[in-house]
N, CA, C and O of each residue as an XYZ file, in Angstrom:
428
protein
N     -25.738    -17.234     -7.635
C     -25.273    -16.761     -6.571
C     -23.860    -16.598     -6.844
O     -23.356    -17.660     -7.209
N     -23.030    -15.599     -6.789
C     -21.691    -15.020     -7.315
C     -20.886    -15.548     -6.181
O     -21.368    -15.652     -5.053
N     -19.433    -15.947     -6.526
C     -18.418    -16.266     -5.525
C     -17.459    -15.763     -5.456
O     -16.986    -14.836     -6.113
N     -17.042    -16.394     -4.559
C     -15.407    -15.331     -3.343
C     -14.159    -15.932     -4.325
O     -14.276    -17.151     -4.450
N     -13.191    -15.467     -4.928
C     -12.217    -16.298     -4.768
C     -10.575    -15.693     -4.302
O     -10.125    -14.684     -4.844
N      -9.958    -16.292     -3.471
C      -8.799    -15.681     -3.428
C      -7.420    -16.283     -3.757
O      -7.214    -17.494     -3.835
N      -6.355    -15.175     -3.972
C      -5.622    -15.320     -4.979
C      -4.452    -15.434     -3.646
O      -4.417    -14.455     -2.902
N      -3.853    -16.175     -3.452
C      -3.111    -15.855     -2.221
C      -1.866    -17.221     -2.822
O      -1.745    -17.851     -3.872
N      -0.897    -17.184     -1.094
C       0.419    -18.370     -1.402
C      -0.178    -19.352     -0.965
O      -1.280    -19.246     -0.427
N       0.363    -20.338     -1.098
C      -0.138    -21.877     -1.230
C      -0.158    -21.722      0.693
O      -1.117    -22.254      1.253
N       0.513    -21.267      1.251
C       0.523    -21.955      3.239
C      -1.028    -21.499      3.236
O      -1.780    -22.268      3.834
N      -1.663    -20.257      2.595
C      -2.904    -19.659      2.790
C      -4.315    -19.922      2.210
O      -5.296    -19.241      2.510
N      -4.336    -21.206      1.162
C      -4.786    -21.501      0.235
C      -6.170    -22.189      1.775
O      -7.353    -21.847      1.801
N      -5.576    -23.032      2.694
C      -6.611    -23.631      3.693
C      -8.127    -23.406      4.243
O      -9.243    -23.926      4.229
N      -7.235    -21.995      4.861
C      -8.610    -20.883      5.971
C      -9.193    -20.842      4.631
O     -10.079    -21.690      4.520
N      -9.012    -20.182      3.625
C      -9.560    -19.541      2.875
C     -10.785    -20.065      1.856
O     -11.756    -19.502      1.351
N      -9.982    -22.101      1.789
C     -10.878    -22.852      1.448
C     -11.976    -23.359      2.334
O     -13.123    -23.708      2.056
N     -11.467    -23.321      3.226
C     -13.041    -23.676      4.882
C     -13.548    -22.386      4.943
O     -14.439    -22.280      5.786
N     -13.245    -21.213      4.242
C     -14.572    -20.223      4.401
C     -15.135    -20.048      3.737
O     -15.924    -19.108      3.843
N     -15.080    -21.181      2.139
C     -15.528    -21.268      1.389
C     -15.848    -20.649      0.233
O     -16.889    -20.669     -0.425
N     -14.433    -19.889      0.010
C     -13.894    -19.392     -1.225
C     -13.095    -20.598     -2.769
O     -12.986    -21.824     -2.791
N     -12.926    -20.153     -3.223
C     -12.661    -20.393     -4.496
C     -11.184    -20.364     -4.164
O     -11.050    -19.920     -3.023
N      -9.836    -20.718     -4.817
C      -8.848    -20.466     -4.078
C      -7.973    -20.602     -5.378
O      -8.232    -21.534     -6.140
N      -6.972    -19.747     -5.674
C      -6.247    -20.009     -6.542
C      -4.473    -19.657     -6.251
O      -3.803    -18.651     -6.483
N      -4.133    -20.962     -5.659
C      -2.692    -20.606     -5.100
C      -1.787    -20.225     -6.460
O      -1.982    -20.605     -7.615
N      -0.565    -19.209     -5.861
C       0.624    -18.463     -6.533
C       1.605    -18.326     -5.595
O       1.270    -18.488     -4.421
N       2.887    -18.030     -5.877
C       3.900    -17.112     -5.143
C       4.348    -16.281     -6.330
O       5.386    -15.645     -6.147
N       3.886    -16.191     -7.261
C       4.409    -15.387     -8.470
C       3.743    -14.204     -8.727
O       2.697    -14.310     -9.368
N       4.080    -13.157     -8.397
C       3.207    -11.790     -9.505
C       2.794    -11.625    -10.687
O       1.862    -10.875    -10.977
N       3.689    -12.565    -11.797
C       2.863    -12.422    -13.096
C       2.148    -14.107    -13.338
O       1.976    -14.800    -14.341
N       1.943    -14.246    -12.286
C       0.758    -15.292    -12.131
C      -0.649    -14.579    -12.080
O      -1.616    -14.699    -12.833
N      -0.435    -13.682    -10.789
C      -1.246    -12.503    -10.550
C      -2.195    -11.759    -11.553
O      -3.378    -11.461    -11.717
N      -0.625    -11.611    -12.274
C      -1.454    -10.409    -13.149
C      -2.261    -10.890    -14.188
O      -3.106    -10.174    -14.726
N      -1.954    -12.636    -14.665
C      -2.217    -13.210    -16.141
C      -4.141    -12.932    -15.170
O      -5.217    -12.508    -15.594
N      -3.736    -13.381    -13.968
C      -5.368    -13.881    -13.429
C      -6.486    -12.487    -13.324
O      -7.637    -12.392    -13.751
N      -5.702    -11.569    -12.641
C      -6.447    -10.670    -12.850
C      -6.951     -9.548    -13.875
O      -7.739     -8.627    -13.659
N      -5.967    -10.040    -15.586
C      -6.711     -9.608    -16.851
C      -7.391    -10.551    -17.094
O      -8.034    -10.264    -18.104
N      -7.674    -11.689    -16.703
C      -8.638    -12.830    -16.645
C      -9.460    -12.403    -16.487
O     -10.272    -12.090    -17.357
N      -9.606    -12.156    -14.838
C     -10.803    -11.751    -14.224
C     -12.125    -10.803    -14.368
O     -13.342    -10.868    -14.195
N     -11.037     -9.803    -14.828
C     -12.141     -8.190    -14.779
C     -12.789     -8.230    -16.346
O     -12.600     -8.747    -17.447
N     -14.008     -6.976    -15.380
C     -14.742     -7.601    -16.419
C     -16.036     -9.103    -16.868
O     -16.969     -9.185    -17.667
N     -15.429    -10.050    -15.872
C     -16.661    -11.429    -15.557
C     -17.026    -11.300    -14.952
O     -16.479    -10.663    -14.051
N     -18.540    -11.845    -14.798
C     -18.997    -11.981    -13.757
C     -19.009    -13.397    -12.621
O     -19.908    -13.631    -11.813
N     -17.856    -14.153    -12.816
C     -17.813    -15.270    -12.183
C     -17.567    -14.961    -10.702
O     -18.060    -15.822     -9.973
N     -16.806    -13.754     -9.921
C     -16.840    -13.862     -8.874
C     -17.450    -12.614     -8.733
O     -17.704    -11.889     -9.695
N     -17.725    -12.302     -7.424
C     -18.411    -10.571     -7.087
C     -17.070    -10.644     -6.448
O     -16.173    -10.456     -7.270
N     -16.702    -10.836     -5.364
C     -14.996    -10.607     -4.736
C     -14.345    -11.133     -5.167
O     -14.617    -12.261     -5.577
N     -12.998    -10.517     -5.311
C     -11.719    -11.669     -4.990
C     -10.417    -10.843     -4.240
O      -9.977     -9.711     -4.439
N     -10.166    -11.495     -3.665
C      -9.338    -10.960     -2.083
C      -7.743    -11.483     -2.725
O      -7.401    -12.619     -3.054
N      -7.147    -10.511     -2.746
C      -5.518    -10.448     -3.421
C      -4.585    -10.819     -2.203
O      -4.515     -9.838     -1.463
N      -3.914    -11.781     -1.774
C      -2.588    -11.615     -0.710
C      -1.516    -10.279     -1.478
O      -0.838    -10.347     -2.503
N      -1.715     -9.073     -0.475
C      -1.431     -8.270     -0.886
C       0.838     -8.545     -0.919
O       1.564     -7.903     -1.677
N       1.311     -9.527      0.019
C       2.358     -9.597     -0.775
C       2.684    -10.256     -2.128
O       3.813    -10.307     -2.615
N       1.305    -10.868     -2.801
C       1.340    -10.702     -4.293
C       1.711     -9.852     -5.398
O       2.274    -10.101     -6.463
N       1.158     -8.541     -4.773
C       0.853     -7.312     -5.675
C       2.062     -6.916     -5.724
O       2.393     -6.544     -6.850
N       3.078     -6.831     -4.714
C       4.362     -6.116     -4.999
C       4.911     -5.999     -6.193
O       5.411     -4.923     -6.522
N       4.909     -6.919     -6.912
C       5.969     -6.563     -8.594
C       4.810     -7.049     -9.473
O       5.087     -7.978    -10.231
N       3.342     -6.490     -9.499
C       2.600     -6.414    -10.158
C       2.832     -4.981    -10.824
O       3.282     -3.998    -10.237
N       2.450     -5.047    -12.120
C       2.907     -4.131    -13.022
C       1.735     -2.634    -12.474
O       0.683     -2.832    -11.865
N       2.286     -1.118    -12.899
C       1.406     -0.347    -13.148
C      -0.419     -0.259    -13.682
O      -1.403      0.349    -13.261
N      -0.165     -1.193    -14.772
C      -1.360     -1.287    -15.784
C      -2.409     -2.398    -14.810
O      -3.605     -2.690    -14.834
N      -1.605     -2.671    -14.248
C      -2.644     -4.247    -13.325
C      -3.249     -3.834    -11.923
O      -4.199     -4.211    -11.238
N      -2.140     -2.779    -11.808
C      -2.487     -2.313    -10.171
C      -3.954     -1.350    -10.217
O      -4.762     -1.199     -9.301
N      -3.983     -0.856    -11.392
C      -5.210      0.378    -11.946
C      -5.933     -0.679    -11.930
O      -6.410     -0.820    -10.804
N      -6.389     -1.868    -12.968
C      -7.275     -2.884    -13.262
C      -8.144     -3.308    -11.852
O      -9.372     -3.331    -11.772
N      -6.963     -3.711    -10.524
C      -7.393     -3.881     -9.385
C      -8.281     -2.999     -8.720
O      -9.320     -3.249     -8.110
N      -7.397     -1.366     -9.054
C      -8.271     -0.810     -7.981
C      -9.789     -0.032     -8.602
O     -10.739      0.489     -8.018
N      -9.376     -0.311    -10.458
C     -10.570      0.458    -10.480
C     -12.130     -0.362    -10.719
O     -13.250      0.062    -10.436
N     -11.794     -1.485    -11.251
C     -12.683     -2.723    -11.322
C     -13.442     -2.594    -10.087
O     -13.246     -2.351     -8.897
N     -14.759     -2.966    -11.194
C     -16.306     -3.315    -10.137
C     -16.904     -4.368    -10.188
O     -17.875     -4.792     -9.560
N     -16.034     -4.956    -11.286
C     -16.880     -6.377    -11.892
C     -15.801     -7.189    -11.570
O     -15.165     -6.137    -11.634
N     -15.057     -7.936    -11.317
C     -15.364     -8.237    -10.039
C     -14.541     -7.121     -9.090
O     -13.586     -6.437     -9.458
N     -15.167     -7.127     -7.788
C     -14.332     -6.017     -6.676
C     -12.996     -6.858     -6.466
O     -12.926     -8.075     -6.289
N     -12.114     -6.084     -6.514
C     -10.672     -6.890     -5.900
C     -10.523     -5.938     -4.494
O     -11.070     -4.836     -4.537
N      -9.822     -6.314     -3.282
C      -9.418     -6.365     -1.947
C      -8.160     -6.827     -2.431
O      -8.053     -7.650     -3.341
N      -6.892     -6.126     -1.628
C      -5.909     -7.172     -0.966
C      -5.728     -6.604      0.616
O      -5.733     -5.518      1.195
N      -5.547     -8.225      0.988
C      -5.092     -7.833      2.438
C      -4.135     -8.289      3.157
O      -4.129     -9.512      3.020
N      -3.561     -8.052      3.648
C      -2.501     -8.443      4.656
C      -2.455     -9.748      5.182
O      -3.337    -10.089      5.971
N      -1.065    -10.961      4.687
C      -1.838    -12.457      5.846
C      -1.065    -12.768      7.114
O      -1.513    -13.430      8.051
N       0.347    -12.132      7.039
C       1.265    -12.518      7.850
C       0.999    -12.285      9.356
O       0.669    -11.253      9.941
N       1.226    -13.488      9.801
C       0.685    -13.372     11.070
C      -0.807    -13.829     11.385
O      -1.040    -14.005     12.581
N      -1.710    -14.017     10.614
C      -2.949    -14.248     10.670
C      -3.429    -16.060     10.707
O      -2.961    -17.052     10.150
N      -4.518    -15.853     11.609
C      -4.953    -17.189     11.988
C      -6.480    -17.145     10.616
O      -6.820    -16.194      9.912
N      -6.967    -18.302     10.675
C      -7.867    -18.543      9.796
C      -8.999    -17.881     10.124
O      -9.733    -17.611      9.173
N      -9.487    -17.409     11.634
C     -10.718    -16.981     11.939
C     -10.587    -15.590     11.979
O     -11.590    -14.886     12.098
N      -9.302    -15.046     11.880
C      -8.877    -13.417     12.083
C      -9.266    -13.446     10.338
O     -10.247    -12.763     10.042
N      -8.688    -14.054      9.386
C      -8.509    -14.306      8.018
C     -10.095    -13.688      7.611
O     -10.446    -12.627      7.094
N     -11.075    -15.238      8.251
C     -12.578    -14.817      8.258
C     -13.015    -13.158      8.617
O     -13.648    -12.346      7.943
N     -12.441    -13.057      9.857
C     -13.417    -11.554     10.095
C     -12.520    -10.610      8.756
O     -13.070     -9.673      8.178
N     -11.308    -10.996      8.480
C     -11.198     -9.525      8.055
C     -11.958     -9.782      6.394
O     -12.153     -8.831      5.636
N     -12.274    -11.048      6.078
C     -12.855    -10.711      4.828
C     -14.416    -10.771      4.944
O     -15.013    -10.503      3.901
N     -15.127    -11.061      5.974
C     -16.590    -10.210      6.232
C     -16.279     -8.934      6.332
O     -16.342     -8.369      5.240
N     -15.917     -8.145      7.356
C     -15.261     -6.592      7.122
C     -15.184     -5.869      5.521
O     -16.000     -5.028      5.144
N     -14.112     -6.345      4.735
C     -14.213     -6.041      3.350
C     -15.130     -6.115      2.832
O     -15.804     -5.114      2.592
N     -15.431     -7.135      2.530
C     -16.509     -7.870      1.857
C     -18.229     -6.605      1.814
O     -18.896     -6.292      0.828
N     -18.449     -6.137      3.489
C     -19.147     -5.573      4.126
C     -19.203     -3.761      2.997
O     -20.112     -3.132      2.456
N     -17.468     -3.539      3.150
C     -17.180     -2.583      3.292
C     -16.849     -2.340      1.171
O     -16.615     -1.328      0.512
N     -16.949     -3.322      0.905
C     -16.566     -2.799     -0.561
C     -18.113     -3.401     -1.392
O     -17.988     -3.124     -2.585
N     -19.333     -4.036     -1.166
C     -20.089     -4.925     -1.466
C     -21.421     -4.135     -1.178
O     -22.355     -3.932     -1.953
N     -21.257     -3.701      0.265
C     -22.212     -2.309      0.438
C     -23.208     -3.451      1.647
O     -24.153     -2.986      2.284
N     -22.940     -4.374      1.726
C     -24.116     -5.729      2.657
C     -22.857     -6.313      3.296
O     -21.699     -6.079      2.952
N     -23.292     -7.152      4.333
C     -23.040     -8.213      4.885
C     -23.166     -9.690      4.863
O     -24.276    -10.201      5.016
N     -21.916    -10.536      4.651
C     -21.862    -11.870      4.590
C     -21.238    -12.238      5.934
O     -20.412    -11.761      6.713
N     -22.081    -13.390      5.829
C     -21.411    -14.131      6.651
C     -20.272    -15.822      6.394
O     -20.508    -16.737      5.606
N     -19.520    -15.746      7.017
C     -18.670    -16.920      6.977
C     -19.028    -18.338      7.892
O     -18.774    -18.487      9.087
N     -19.567    -19.146      7.153
C     -19.393    -20.578      8.526
C     -18.398    -21.521      8.180
O     -18.102    -22.113      7.143
N     -18.158    -21.507      8.816
C     -16.974    -23.065      8.981
C     -17.033    -24.267      9.792
O     -16.143    -25.113      9.709
């Protein structure tokens, strides 16, 4: 069973942990770049969720990796002003659109 990884700022990690995701906490785009390069082409995760605020400073090369990767699938979500419940619904919706099937996250 493949897992979901969330690359988020520390204040958002509890919600993703409650949703059953693995979490990589950072506040620096350079760490996002390193992590994306590490993950592309590997089968450790089916889906990688990235806090869109962390992609503002990434290089065009890494942005291309994020958009073109099929393994894992990367999706960006905005997390400002969201609750844990909204985050979970957003993950479920984005997974359905990206992966082609529905997932249900139970907390």
